[in-house]
C-alpha positions in Angstrom: -16.4 15.9 40.2 -18.3 14.3 37.3 -18.3 10.6 36.9 -15.9 9.1 34.3 -16.1 5.6 32.9 -12.9 4.0 31.5 -13.4 1.6 28.6 -10.5 -0.2 27.0 -10.5 -1.5 23.4 -9.0 -4.9 24.5 -9.3 -6.9 21.2 -9.7 -6.0 17.6 -10.4 -9.4 16.0 -10.7 -13.1 16.8 -7.1 -14.2 17.6 -5.8 -10.9 18.6 -3.0 -10.9 21.2 -4.3 -10.7 24.8 -1.1 -9.0 26.1 -2.3 -5.4 25.8 -5.5 -6.3 27.7 -3.5 -8.1 30.4 -1.3 -5.0 30.8 -4.4 -2.9 31.2 -5.9 -5.3 33.8 -2.6 -5.5 35.8 -2.5 -1.7 36.1 -6.3 -1.4 36.6 -6.3 1.0 33.6 -9.9 0.6 32.8 -13.3 -0.2 34.4 -14.3 -2.3 31.3 -12.5 -4.4 28.8 -14.4 -4.3 25.4 -13.5 -7.2 23.1 -14.6 -7.1 19.5 -14.1 -10.6 18.0 -16.5 -10.7 15.0 -15.7 -9.5 11.5 -18.4 -10.1 8.8 -16.9 -13.5 7.7 -15.7 -14.6 11.1 -19.2 -16.1 11.8 -18.8 -18.3 8.7 -15.5 -19.6 10.0 -17.2 -20.3 13.4 -20.0 -22.1 11.6 -17.4 -24.5 10.1 -16.3 -25.2 13.7 -19.9 -25.7 14.8 -20.6 -28.2 12.0 -17.7 -30.3 13.2 -18.6 -30.0 16.8 -22.0 -28.6 17.9 -20.4 -27.4 21.2 -18.2 -25.0 19.3 -19.1 -21.9 17.2 -17.6 -19.3 19.5 -14.3 -17.4 19.4 -12.1 -20.0 21.0 -9.5 -17.6 22.3 -11.9 -17.0 25.2 -10.6 -20.2 26.6 -7.1 -18.6 26.8 -8.6 -15.4 28.2 -10.6 -17.4 30.8 -7.3 -18.9 32.1 -5.3 -15.7 32.1 -7.0 -12.4 31.5 -10.4 -12.9 33.1 -9.2 -13.8 36.6 -6.8 -10.9 36.6 -9.6 -8.5 35.5 -12.2 -9.8 38.0 -9.6 -9.5 40.8 -9.4 -5.7 40.0 -13.2 -5.3 39.7 -13.0 -4.9 35.9 -15.9 -6.1 33.8 -15.6 -7.6 30.4 -18.0 -7.1 27.5 -17.4 -9.1 24.3 -19.2 -10.5 21.2 -16.9 -13.6 21.3 -20.0 -15.8 21.9 -20.3 -15.8 18.1 -22.8 -18.5 17.0 -22.9 -20.3 20.3 -22.9 -17.9 23.3 -24.5 -20.6 25.6 -21.7 -23.1 24.9 -19.1 -20.4 25.3 -20.5 -19.5 28.7 -20.4 -23.1 29.9 -16.8 -23.5 28.7 -15.7 -20.3 30.5 -17.7 -21.2 33.6 -15.9 -24.6 33.8 -12.5 -23.0 33.4 -13.2 -20.3 36.0 -14.6 -22.8 38.5 -11.5 -24.9 38.0 -9.4 -21.8 38.9 -11.5 -21.4 42.1 -13.2 -18.2 41.0 -16.6 -17.5 42.6 -19.2 -14.8 42.8 -19.1 -14.0 39.1 -22.1 -13.6 36.8 -21.7 -14.6 33.1 -24.4 -13.2 30.7 -25.1 -14.5 27.2 -26.9 -12.4 24.6 -28.7 -14.3 21.8 -31.4 -13.6 19.3 -29.2 -12.6 16.3 -29.1 -16.0 14.7 -31.5 -16.4 11.8 -30.1 -19.6 10.2 -33.3 -21.5 11.0 -35.7 -18.7 10.3 -35.5 -18.2 6.5 -38.9 -19.8 5.9 -40.4 -17.3 8.3 -38.8 -14.4 6.5 -39.9 -15.8 3.1 -43.5 -16.3 4.3 -43.5 -12.8 5.5 -42.9 -11.6 2.0 -39.4 -10.3 2.6 -37.3 -10.2 -0.5 -34.0 -9.7 1.4 -32.5 -7.5 -1.4 -28.8 -7.4 -1.6 -27.5 -4.0 -0.4 -24.9 -3.9 -3.1 -27.0 -4.8 -6.2 -30.7 -4.9 -5.0 -31.1 -8.5 -6.2 -33.7 -10.5 -4.2 -32.3 -13.4 -2.1 -35.0 -16.0 -2.8 -34.5 -18.4 -4.4 -31.0 -18.8 -2.8 -28.2 -19.5 -5.2 -25.7 -20.9 -2.7 -26.0 -22.9 0.5 -26.2 -20.8 3.7 -23.4 -21.0 6.2 -24.8 -18.6 8.8 -27.2 -15.7 9.0 -26.8 -13.1 11.8 -28.4 -9.8 12.3 -26.6 -6.8 14.0 -28.4 -6.2 17.3 -28.0 -3.2 19.4 -26.9 -2.1 22.9 -30.1 -2.6 24.9 -29.3 -6.2 25.7 -25.8 -5.2 26.9 -27.3 -2.7 29.2 -29.8 -5.2 30.5 -27.1 -7.8 31.2 -25.0 -5.2 33.1 -28.1 -4.0 35.0 -28.6 -7.6 36.1 -25.1 -7.7 37.6 -23.1 -9.4 34.8 -19.3 -9.3 35.3 -18.7 -11.0 31.9 -20.9 -10.7 28.8 -20.5 -13.3 26.0 -22.7 -11.9 23.2 -23.5 -13.0 19.7 -23.5 -10.5 16.8 -24.0 -7.3 18.8 -22.7 -4.6 16.5 -19.2 -3.7 17.4 -19.6 -0.1 18.7 -22.9 -1.0 20.5 -20.8 -2.8 23.1 -19.6 0.6 24.3 -23.0 2.1 24.1 -24.4 -0.6 26.3 -21.7 -0.1 28.9 -22.3 3.7 29.1 -26.1 3.4 29.0 -25.8 1.1 32.1 -23.4 3.4 33.9 -25.3 6.6 33.2 -28.8 5.0 33.1 -29.5 6.2 29.6 -32.8 5.0 28.0 -31.7 3.4 24.7 -35.1 2.1 23.5 -36.9 5.1 24.7 -34.6 7.8 23.3 -36.5 10.6 21.8 -34.8 13.9 22.4 -31.8 15.4 20.6 -29.8 15.2 23.8 -30.5 11.4 23.9 -29.4 11.0 20.4 -26.3 13.0 20.8 -25.1 11.1 23.9 -25.8 7.8 22.2 -24.0 8.9 19.1 -21.0 10.0 21.1 -21.0 6.5 22.8 -21.1 4.8 19.4 -18.2 6.9 18.3 -16.2 5.9 21.3 -17.0 2.3 20.6 -16.0 2.7 16.9 -12.6 4.2 17.9 -12.0 1.3 20.4 -13.3 -1.6 18.3 -10.2 -2.3 16.3 -7.9 -2.4 19.3 -4.4 -1.2 18.4 -5.4 0.6 15.2 -6.4 3.7 17.3 -3.2 3.7 19.3 -0.5 3.6 16.7 -0.9 0.3 14.9 -1.5 -0.2 11.2 -1.2 3.5 10.5 0.0 5.7 7.7 -0.7 9.0 9.5 2.1 8.5 12.0 4.6 7.0 9.6 7.5 6.1 10.1 5.9 4.9 13.4 8.8 5.9 15.6 7.6 4.0 18.7 7.5 0.4 20.0 5.2 -2.0 18.2 6.1 -5.1 20.2 4.1 -4.0 23.3 1.6 -1.7 21.6 -0.7 -0.2 24.3 -4.4 -0.5 23.2 -6.7 2.6 23.4 -8.6 3.5 26.6 -11.5 5.9 26.5 -12.3 8.1 29.5 -16.0 9.0 29.0 -18.2 11.5 30.7 -22.0 11.4 31.0 -22.5 13.8 28.1 -20.6 11.4 25.9 -17.4 13.5 25.5 -14.3 11.4 25.9 -10.5 11.4 26.1 -8.7 8.6 24.3 -5.4 7.5 25.8 -3.3 4.5 26.6 -1.1 3.1 29.3 2.1 5.1 29.7 4.0 1.9 30.3 3.2 0.5 26.9 4.3 1.3 23.4 2.4 2.8 20.5 1.0 6.3 20.2 -2.4 8.0 20.6 -2.7 11.2 18.6 -5.3 13.1 16.6 -3.9 11.3 13.6 -4.3 7.8 14.9 -7.8 8.5 16.2 -9.1 10.2 13.0 -7.6 7.5 10.8 -9.6 4.8 12.8 -12.6 7.1 12.8 -13.1 7.0 9.1 -12.8 3.2 8.9 -15.9 1.4 7.7 -18.4 4.2 8.2 -19.3 4.9 4.6 -21.2 8.2 5.0 -19.7 10.4 7.8 -23.0 12.2 8.2 -25.0 9.0 8.4 -23.0 6.3 10.2 -25.9 3.8 10.7 -25.9 1.6 13.8 -28.8 -0.4 15.3 -29.6 2.2 18.0 -28.7 5.6 16.5 -27.5 7.2 13.3 -24.3 9.1 13.9 -23.3 12.4 12.3 -19.5 12.9 12.5 -19.3 16.0 10.3 -18.8 18.3 13.2 -16.7 16.1 15.4 -13.9 17.9 17.3 -10.6 16.0 17.9 -7.8 17.7 19.9 -4.4 16.7 21.1 -4.6 17.8 24.8 -1.5 16.1 26.1 0.9 13.4 25.1 -1.1 10.3 24.1 -4.3 12.1 25.0 -7.0 13.1 22.4 -10.3 14.7 23.3 -13.4 13.7 21.3 -16.6 15.8 21.3 -19.1 17.5 19.0 -20.9 14.3 17.7 -24.5 14.6 16.8 -27.1 11.8 16.6 -30.3 11.0 14.8 -33.1 8.5 15.4 -32.4 4.8 15.0 -33.0 3.2 11.6 -36.3 1.3 10.9 -34.5 -1.8 9.8 -31.5 -3.9 11.0 -28.7 -5.3 8.9 -28.7 -9.1 8.3 -25.5 -10.7 7.0 -26.0 -14.0 5.2 -22.9 -16.2 4.8 -22.8 -18.4 1.7 -20.8 -21.3 0.6 -19.8 -20.6 -3.1 -17.4 -23.5 -3.5 -13.6 -23.9 -3.0 -10.4 -22.1 -3.8 -7.1 -23.9 -4.4 -4.0 -21.9 -4.6 -0.3 -22.5 -5.2 2.8 -20.3 -5.2 5.7 -20.5 -7.6 8.9 -18.5 -7.8 11.0 -17.9 -11.0 14.6 -16.7 -11.1 16.6 -14.4 -13.4 17.1 -14.3 -16.3 13.8 -13.9 -18.2 11.7 -14.4 -15.0 8.6 -12.8 -16.5 8.8 -14.7 -19.8 9.1 -17.9 -17.8 5.9 -17.1 -15.9 4.0 -16.6 -19.1 5.3 -19.9 -20.5 4.4 -21.7 -17.3 0.8 -20.2 -17.3 0.3 -21.2 -21.0 1.4 -24.8 -20.4 -0.7 -25.0 -17.2 -3.9 -23.9 -19.0 -3.2 -26.4 -21.8 -2.8 -29.3 -19.3 -6.0 -28.4 -17.5 -7.9 -28.4 -20.8 -7.0 -32.1 -21.1 -8.0 -33.0 -17.5 -11.5 -33.9 -16.3 -11.7 -30.9 -14.0 -14.1 -27.9 -13.9 -12.5 -24.6 -13.0 -15.0 -21.8 -12.7 -12.4 -19.0 -12.4 -8.6 -18.7 -12.7 -6.4 -16.0 -11.2 -2.7 -15.4 -12.0 -1.0 -12.8 -9.9 2.7 -11.8 -10.1 3.9 -11.3 -6.5 5.5 -7.8 -6.1 3.8 -6.5 -9.2 0.1 -7.0 -9.2 -0.4 -9.5 -6.3 -2.5 -7.1 -4.2 -4.1 -4.6 -6.6 -4.4 -6.7 -9.7 -5.7 -4.6 -12.7 -5.6 -1.4 -10.7 -1.9 -1.0 -11.2 0.1 -0.1 -14.3 2.3 -3.1 -15.2 6.0 -2.6 -15.9 7.0 -3.7 -19.4 8.1 -7.3 -20.1 11.7 -6.1 -20.6 11.7 -4.4 -17.1 10.2 -7.4 -15.4 12.7 -9.7 -17.1 15.4 -7.8 -15.3 14.1 -8.6 -11.9 16.2 -11.0 -9.9 13.1 -13.1 -9.2 9.3 -13.0 -9.5 6.6 -15.0 -7.8 3.4 -16.4 -9.3 0.2 -17.0 -7.4 -2.3 -19.3 -9.1 -5.8 -19.4 -7.6 -8.5 -21.6 -8.9 -12.2 -21.4 -7.9 -14.3 -24.6 -8.3 -17.5 -26.0 -6.9 -16.3 -29.5 -5.8 -13.5 -30.2 -3.4 -11.5 -32.3 -5.8 -11.0 -30.3 -9.0 -8.4 -27.9 -7.5 -6.2 -30.6 -6.2 -6.3 -32.5 -9.4 -5.5 -29.4 -11.4 -2.5 -28.5 -9.4 -1.2 -32.1 -9.3 -1.6 -32.1 -13.0 1.1 -29.5 -13.4 3.6 -31.0 -11.1 5.4 -32.2 -14.2 6.2 -28.6 -15.1 8.8 -28.7 -12.3 11.0 -30.6 -14.8 9.2 -30.1 -18.1 8.6 -26.4 -17.8 10.9 -23.3 -17.9 14.1 -23.5 -15.9 14.7 -21.9 -12.5 11.4 -22.5 -10.8 10.6 -23.6 -7.3 7.2 -24.0 -5.6 5.8 -23.7 -2.1 5.2 -27.3 -0.8 1.7 -28.5 -0.9 0.7 -28.9 -4.5 -3.0 -28.5 -4.2 -3.4 -29.3 -0.5 -4.4 -25.6 0.2 -7.9 -26.3 -0.9 -10.3 -24.1 1.2 -13.9 -23.2 1.3 -14.9 -19.9 -0.5 -17.3 -18.0 1.7 -19.2 -15.0 0.5 -21.5 -12.5 2.1 -25.1 -11.4 1.3 -25.9 -8.2 3.1 -29.5 -7.2 3.5 -32.0 -5.5 5.8 -35.0 -6.8 7.9 -37.6 -5.0 9.9 -36.4 -4.7 13.5 -39.6 -6.3 14.9 -38.3 -9.7 13.8 -35.4 -9.4 16.2 -35.8 -10.2 19.9 -32.5 -10.3 21.8 -32.4 -12.6 24.9 -30.3 -12.2 28.0 -29.5 -15.1 30.2 -27.4 -15.1 33.4 -25.2 -18.0 34.7 -23.8 -17.5 38.2 -20.6 -19.0 39.6 
């Protein structure tokens, strides 16, 4: 009987509920729990933590996991692979080690993976003559327009394999690309040669593993959460079972979930997750292999079981993606709600008065946004607005005001300057409490590419 490795998509984002992963651990439903905690801007958020406290910079929900999920998984022989180390894998490992030791857990190896952080290496890149062109508009990065918050390159699966080869029970990585977590697991289990891949068979197996990782990386999205394709979602959402991949050595897999949990795994849920964030289906670029999904085969083979096969692979790209986080300033927002009659006209009067007040104040607003909640609050100019007469018949309308500014005072002063409109403005208005206290940093992203020879991942092991 051929060997099958079970990998569970245990987390889709920093702050995701651990309940689905705990259910999998309790039932020993997987050999590995794969946690994906890092979205593109999550690292900027973690950098704000690290600036306040240099021992932070990691996804802090690992502290909860270390007290609850990890001991349960280790007791069942389940290994955990996660990029929750964020900007500070070493500190994350020390924190988890202390928690596990306090719980009396011994015989565990914690691995950290670093080498993705380029925050202190910009002078090196500039001296090497790299322009770091923006992938969206080809503009060169130097000279930088905004202060940098973080700079992290997407690294591949080899370091994950190396850590597991060294006996790691728990991996706390930095910015390992999401699906590469799964590739590293499978390369370890089946002894695939990632860095030495040269044959079509090598590329196809690796591409299949990346596809499995991509299906799992968003947790419950592949097992019935956040889906249109299974609307009206006639299944339980309160205990959504997260996806589990049963993978063979050739890379073919069956995606399923625990029978005891809610949700649904179907061809629809899997293919809806499959097209997420891949851009070109024939060239899904990852650090270790380029994936061609155009001939993929998805089949419902039983209830909550979908087989995945037919993926092809190509040689890895010459360059790796580097995401540079930038601090563009601040955003201050405030919400107001206007009642019938003439709710829309009241909003327009309110906006006009607010702009006139701001023109008299010593504030510098770089950009103003006015969104009517329930009308163009999400899609803005992409929607056709109802007429003013139609909007005036609504029982109520909401207004979101968002102000972009470079200093951390202008927004609060601007919002406080229109407090008077609560009595002096149009009737029938209430506001969300705060009045300018929702000032927050505005973080942006500069995506670029660097030659892979600049990137040297490092694996370190801590033993309990």
